[in-house]
N, C-alpha and C positions, 0 to 999 in steps of 0.2 A: 647489659640491656637497658638499665635505668639511665646510664650516661648517654646512650644513643637517643633515647626518648627526650632527655633534657636538652641535648644538642639541637634538635629540631623544634622543640617547644619554645626554646629561648628566642629563636628567629621570629616566631609568630608574635610574641609579646615579651620583649626583653624586660620591661618593668615588672610585669606580674611574675615572671619566672626568674627573677633576680635572686639567686641563692649561691652560697659559697660551699665548696666541697671541703669535707673534713681533711685535715692534713694527712691522715693515713691513706686516703684514697686519691691524693693528688697525682701520684705517679700513674695510677690506673687511668685517671681522667686524661692526663697528658698523652699517654700511649693510645687511648681510644680516640681522642681528637685527631691525633696524627694519622691513625688508620682510616678514620672517616674521611679526612681531607684527601688522602691519596686515592681512596675509592671513588670519590666524587670527581677528582681530576682525571682518573682513568676513564670515567664515563664521558667527561667533557672532551677527551682526546679524540673521540669518534665523530665529533662535530666538524664538518669541513671548515678549513681555515685558510689564511693566506700567509705568505712569507713576510718577514720583517722588511720594512721599506729601507731604502738607502739612507734616508735621514736618521732612522732609528739605529741602523748599523753604525752610523757615524757616532752617535751618542754612546752606543755600547763600547765602541773603541775608545772613546774619550774616558769612560769609566775605567776600562781596563788599563789605560795608560796613567791613571791617577795614582796617588800615593796609596799603598796597600792599607794604611790606617783607615782610609775612608770606608772600607768594608766593615770595620768595627763600629763606625759611627752611624752608618745607614740604618741598621735595625734599632739601635738605641734612639736615634732621632725620630723614627717613625712610631716606635712604641710610646715614647713620651708624648708625641703629638696626637696620636689617634687612640691609643688604648689606655693610657694612664687616667684620663678623666672619666672613664667608664665606671670607676668607683668614685662617686661624687664626694669631694671634700674640698676645703678651701685651698690646700696646697696643691692638690692634683689639678684642679681647674686653673690655678694661677700658673703652674708650670707649663701646662699645655697651651693655654691662651697666650702666655708670654712668648713661648717659642713660635707660635703661629704668627703673631704680630711681627716679631723680629724677622722671621723668614720672609714675610710679605714685603716689608720695608726694604729688606736686602735685595730682593728680586727687582723691585721697582728702581732702587738706586743703581743696580747693575745694568738695567735697561737704559736708564737716563744717561749714565756716565760711561756706558759701554766698557765696564771694568774687566770683563772676561775672567771672572773668578774661577778658580779650580773648585772641584767638589769639596776637597778637603778644607779650603779656605771658607767656602760657603757654610759648611756645617759648623766649623769652629766659630765663625763670626755670628752665626745664628744662635748658638749656645750662649756666647758672651753677651750679645745684644738682648737676649731674653731676660737677663738678670734684673735690670731696672723695671721692666714690665711686670716681672714676677712680683716684686715688692709693691708696685702700684696696684695691681689687680688684687693682691692679697689684702691691701689696706682698704679697698673699696668693697670687698666681699662681705656680705652680711647675711642675715637669716633669710631675707627676701630672695637673695641670689641662690642660696641653697634650695629654697622652696621651688624656685623657678626651674632649676635643673632637675630636681627630683620629680616634679610634676610633669615635665616634658622630657623625661628620660628616654622614651622611645625615639623621639625626634633626634636627640643627641646621639643615640646609638646608630640610627640609620644614616644620618648625615655623615658621621665619622666613617662609616663603612663605605659609603658612596665616594667620599673624597679620597679615601685610601685607594680605591680601585681607579678613580679618574687620574690620580697622580701618576700611576704606573703606565698610563697609555703613552707616555713619551717614548717607551721602548717597544711598543707593539703597534700593529695596525689596529684601526678601529674595527674590531671584529667581535662577534658574539662569543667565540671561545676565549678570547683574551679577557673580555669583560667578566665572563663567568669564572674564569680562573682566579682573577684577583679578588672577586667578590667572595669566593670560597676561602682563599688565603686570609682575607681580612676578617671574615666572619669567624673562622676557626681561631684566629689569634684573639679576637674580641671575646668569644665565648670562654676561652681558656683564661684570659685575663680576669674576667668577672667570676668564673667558677673556682679559680685557684688564686693566683697572684701575678704580679707584674713580672717577676723573674721567670716564671714558666713561659709566659707569652714571649718574652725576649729570647729565651733559649729556642723556642719553637721557630721564631723568626729566623734565627741563624741557621737552623736546619733547613728551612724553606729555601734560603738563598744559596745554600752550599752547592747544589748542582749548577747554578748559574755561575758561581765562582770557578768551578772546575772547567766549565766551557771557555771562560775567559783566559784561564791560565793553563 
């Protein structure tokens, strides 16, 4: 019951309710978050929605035709980008920001030069390109940077959550159920990341995308 309360209290004020679960209770927290997530998704399923558009279907087919390794990279990429910095530290911020900058530059280069990168190449190049930015950001990171992120932690949390949901609209119509679904996914992953550790949120992410993979294959 306490985990249920913590789950919803954290949404109201992430900074004030920023606490970590003891290692002995992490499995219980994991299972409880998984249960809450699917209860919320079950409720969302009753909201009228629309079918995936033809463009989105094309993208889904592109994902399905890509190298299977990409399905191992997607959760890792998104957890490093959106969940890792929720526990503020020099390395966590540097990794996340470096990966974000690398990805944005790669997208811009892909548009300008019409490179038509596969998803596998995109992720691999994003990880590789993030390395110099990681060291650059880490060298510039000081106490004032730490103070800024700590002081504005709620903004960091909510922006991360919204960006995660927005990123996934490429495979859905712009509908309320789609928005709520990805907000719930993102929030559950974020809460688990903060209350336990990065590995647990990564495992949960793999569980979340498992039904999607079964549909594709």
